[in-house]
N, C-alpha and C positions, 0 to 999 in steps of 0.2 A: 504494500500500500504506500503510495506517495502522499505525504502530508505537506501542504503548502501553508506556510505561516510566516509571520513577521512580528517581532516583539513590540514594534512601534504601535501596534493596534491596542496595546494595553495602556497607552499614555493619555487617555482621556476618561473622564468619569463624572457623574453627578451623584452627590450623596443620596442614598436610598433608591437609586434607579436599579432595577433588576438586570438590565443589559450592562453588566459590569466587567471590568478587566479580568477578574478571577475566572470567568467562563473559559477564557482562552488559556490563561497562565496555568491554572490547575490541570486543564486537559493536556497541555503540552508536557507538563511535568509528569503526569501519569503515563502518557504514551512513551516517554523516554525510559520509564522504570519497568513497564510491563514486558513480559517475555513471550506472550502467546502470539503476537502479531509482528511479522517482519515489516520494518518501516524504512523508507528513504525520505529525506527532507528536501524541500525546495522553497524558493521564494516567489512572490508574485511577479508577474510580468509587467513591464511598462504598459500604460494605457493611453491610446490616442483619442482625439475628439471624435473621429469617425466612428469608432466603436460605441462611444457613449450616445452619439446622436442617432444611431439606429434605433435606440430604445427610448430616448428622452428628448423632450423639447429643449431648445436652447435656453428658454427662460428658467428652467430648473437648474441648469448648470451655472447660470449667473447667480441665481438665488443662493446656491451653496457657498458662494464666496462672501455673502453678507453675514457677518458674525455678531449682529446686535439684536436679532429678533428670533425667538424659537419658532420652529415650524408648527408645533402644537404642544400640548402639555406633556406628551410622552416622548417628543422628539426634539431635544434641545439643539440649539445651534452651538455646538462645541467649537473652541478654537481649532482651526485646521481640519474641520470635519470633511471638507472636500477632498483633502489628501488622504485621510483615513478611508473614506468611501471608495476612492479610486484604487487604493491598495486592495480592498475587498474585491473590486472588479478584476484587478490584476491576478488575484488568486483564482478567481473563477476562470479566467482565460488560460492560466497555467494548467488548471485541473482539466479543462476541456481539451486542450491540445495534447496533454498526456494521455487522456482517455482515447482520443482518436488514434494514438499510436499503440493502443492496447494495454496501457497501464491504468489500473484502478487508482483513483486519486480522490483526495478529500481536502477541501479548502477550509482551514481552521483559522478564520479571521473574523473580525468585527469591524464595522457594524454589519448586521444582517441586511437583506435587501428585498424580500419578496412582497412587502407592502408598498414599496415605492412605485407609484404609477408613472405614466409618461411625463406628467408635469407637476408631480407633488411628492415631497418627502413626508412620510407619516409612519406611525407604528414602529418606531425605533429604526426605520430604514430610510436611506438617503438616495442611493442609486440601486437599481434592480440588477444585481450582479448576475443572477442566473439567466434573466431574459437577455442581457447584453451578451453573455457567453453563447447562448443558443443562437442568436442572430449572427454572431461572429462565425459560429460553426457553419451556418447555412451559407454565409458569404464566402467561406473557404472551401465549399464543395461538398459538405455533408448533406446527404439527400433528405432524410426525414429525422427530425429531432423531437423527442418527447420529454416533457418535464413531469416528474412524479414528485408531488409535494405532500409530505406527511406531517408537516407542522400542524399543531392543534388549531392554529388560526388560518383562515382562508387566505391564500396568496392573491389577494385582489390586485396587487400591482402587476404581478406576472400575467394574470388574466388580461388586464388592461393593455399591456404591451403586446401580448402574443395573439389576442383575439383576431381571428381572420387571417393570420400570417400563413402564407403558403409553406407547406412542408413542416409545420410545427403543430404540436398538440399539447394540451395541458391537462393533467389529471391530478385532482386534489382530494384527499380525505381529511376532514377537519370537523371540529365541533361547531354545531349550530343549535341554538343561538350562541354567539360569542363575537368578540371583536373580529373583523370590522363590520359585521352584519351583512356580508355578501356571501355568495357561493351556495345558494339554496338549490340551484338547478343548472343543467347543462346550458351552454351558450356556444353555438357553432362548434369550433374546434376545442372548446374548453369544457371539460367533463368534471362535474362536482359531485362528491359523495359525502354529504353531511351526516354526522352522527350526533346523537343527543348527548347532553351532559351525563356523566356517570355510566356510559356504555360499557358493558362487560368486555374484557379482552377477547372473548370468544366471538361476540357479535362484531367487534371492531375488525377482527381478522376476516370475518365473512365479507364485510363491506370492502375492506382493502383488497381482498381476493377478486372481488368484482371489478374494482378499479384497475387492478393489474391485468386482468383478463382483457379488459377493453384496451389497455395500453398495448398488450401483445398484438391485438387485432390491428392496431395502427401500423405495425411492422416497422418500428423505428430502426434507424441505423446507429443512433446514439441516444442514450438516456441521461438526462440531467436531473439530479435529485436535490430538491430543497429539503434538507434533513433537519427537521425541527424535533426536539425531544421533549416538548412541553405537553405531550399526551401522557407522560409518565405520572403514575399515581402520586408521586411525591412532589410534583411541580406546583408552585404557588399560584400560577396565573390562570389555570383552567380546571376543569372537573372531569378529566379522563382517568382511566384506571390501568393503563398499560404497565407491565412489569419489565424488568431488564431483558428477560428472554423474548419478549415480543419484538424488541428492536433487532435482535438477532434473526428472528423470523422474517422481518421485513427485508433485511439484507439478503437472506437466503433466497427469498422469493424473487428478488431482483436479479440475483445471480443466475437463477434457473432460466431466465429469459435468453441468456446466451448473447447479450448485446453489450457493447462497451458502455461503462457507466462512470460518471463522475458525480461527486456530491459536494454540496456547500452547506456549512452550518448556518441554520436560521435561528429558531428559538430553542429554548431549553434553559431553565433558570433554577433548577434544583442543585443542591450540592453534589448529587450523584451524576451530574452531567458527564464527567470523564468516563465513568463506567458504562453509561448508556451508549456513548459514541463508540467505545471499543467493542461493545456487544454487537452493534450494527456493522462495524467494519469486519469483525470476525465472520458474521453471516455472509457478507459480500465476498469474502475470501474463501468461504466454504470450510472454515476452521471450527471444529468443536473443541471445547476445553474439557479436559479430563477431570479437572477439579475446580469447583466453584471458587476456591480461594485464589486461583490465578486471575480470575476476572473480577471478583467482588472485593478485592482488597481496597482498603481506604487509602486516599492520598495522605501523606504525612507532612507535607510542607504547609506552613502557615501562610496567611495572606502577605505578611511582611517579607517572607522569604521568596515568594514567587511572583509578586507583582509590585511595580513601582507605585501603584495607587492602592492605599489601604482601604478596603471596603468592608472589613469584618464587623465594624461597629455601626454600619449604616442602618437607619430606620427603615422599617418595611415600606415598600412601594409596590402597590398591587397592579400597576401597569394599566394598559388600555382595557376597557370593559365595554360590554354592549348590553 
């Protein structure tokens, strides 16, 4: 598995905000310590304006340079957020190009992207990294590209950008009702599979299987995954009940499709995020762990040790709601 990351993505934060530096820092530290999954490391690629403008209006790119007004109550205008968002896009492009060459890859960067629409930053997201990577893949000769989004929140921005785009399809399983209040039904090439709050893992797998079957029928040449881990039973922002083994199952099901896959981190705000990510990656790689202890061990580093921004004492922030 190729992991794309950059420590600079931990250099911004807002007290109490769940989209915090430790999401990346703890996961990177955990990945370096675990032994079950072979890993290579890479950095984000440079990003040009052409790539961004395939997915976004020029007005949004200009707005990202303004550092005095927040986008909304959940999406602050951090200093240098345009550069941080571009690095996330660069990670997506690195992951996509690695996948085209047959390498499974995962972009471990922040901010996430799937709520960013063509002309608006929202929901912790500033640029839609996965949509930009998909459109770049199409421009570079990939025939059919599917997005599979298992974040607990609907990827309204990805749908906004990819709706009606030739050679592209979007498949999302997400909680409804929940933020951002979209994704109740299919729209053209965008296929939505809402699940109710507190859906059992068994029912969730049934719905996800339906979405994956529809994805298979699309016959993609490349699959881009918006990997959100906030459907986990321990996540603070929604009301789903998935356990660690369910993310391994998702990775395994995607592996069974026999198509090149790359993944980007979207949501996931519990302290167990590193273990959830590794569980998903092991599924993608077809690796079973002989002992739970290899997968379920706790991280040992403190916030002070692994992140330049200390967030362990932040007040709770419950994020966007609907």
